[in-house]
N, C-alpha and C positions, 0 to 999 in steps of 0.2 A: 520545519519538518514535523510530520506526525505519523502515527501508526494507525493503520486502518485495515479493514477486511474487504477483500474483493467480493462484491455482491452481484456483479453483472458486467456485461460487455455492451458497448455502445457502437452501433454501426451508423455511418452517414455516407450516402452516395454522392452528395455534393458538399465539398469543403474547399477551403482555400488551398492553393497549390503548395504552400510551404508545410502543410500537414497531411498531404495525400498519402504518404507512406506510413503514417503512424497508426497504431492500434490504440483504442481507447477503452478504459475500464471505468466502472462505477465503483467508487470506494466509499465505504461507510467508516468514518473516523471513529476511533476509540479513545476514551480517556484513560487515565492511569489505572483505573479499576477494571479495564477491559470491557467497560460497558459502552455500547454504541451511543454516539451523540444523536441529535435529531436531524442532522443534515447529511447530504451526500456530496461527493466531489467527483468530477470527471477528470481522470488523469491519463496522460499518454503513457504507454507501456512498451519499452523496447526489450524487457527482460523475459517476457513470456509468462507472467503471473497468471494463475488460474483462479476460478471462482472458489471461494472458501479459504484462500490463503491470506495470511497476514502479511502486509507490506509496509515499507517505509515510503513516504511520499514527500517530495520536496516541492516548494513553490517558487515562482518567479524565475529569476536568472539561473538559479541552481537547477531548476527543472529543465530549462532550455539547454543548458550545458550538458545535462544528463542524456538528452536525446541527440546530442551532437550538432545542434543547429541553434545558435544564439539568437537568430532572427525569426524563428518559427512562432506561430501564433498560439502558444499554449501557456497556461498558468501553473499547471501541476503535472508532475511525472513520477512514476514509480522508480525509485532509485535502489530498492533492495527488497528481496523476498526473505521474510523472517523465518529462521529455523527455531529460535528459542528466545523467550523473554523471561527475565527474572527481575522482580522489583521488590525492594524492601520499602513498604509505604512509610515506615517511620523515618527513613533516611531522606525521603523527598517531601516530608512534612505535608502529606496529603490528608484530606478529610476522609480518607478511605475507611470503610468499615472493615476492610481486610488489613491485616498487619503484614501480609506477605503474599505476593502474587507470582506464580510461575506458570508458564505456558511453553509447551514444546510441540513442534510440528510432528504430527503423526505420520509415520512412514509405513506404508503397506508393504508386506513381505514381497509381493510381486514387483513393487517399485524399487526395492533395495537390492534385488538380485538374489535374495534368499529363496530357497525352495521349501 
């Protein structure tokens, strides 16, 4: 499993029957310093994640179980939309230049019901 940022959506008009109902996102994986890696991953999404959100992504059988079809033709799936991350780099023995990392999802007042 890894953490990544949704950077796009993938549309395909022709695909195998066992993935026809799935939505696909382009995910940019992040390392523990929250820096993007150099690769991207296509992941199925049944949770409704949006562009710019941080997500947890599972691979393999865990991904297929997450979308509810162990026989579908996917390798990765969004299994969570992240609200907050807190990492003490000293505890994970990272080569991080940061000693502490904290990220919290921004909630707009119009989204939270506040006026």
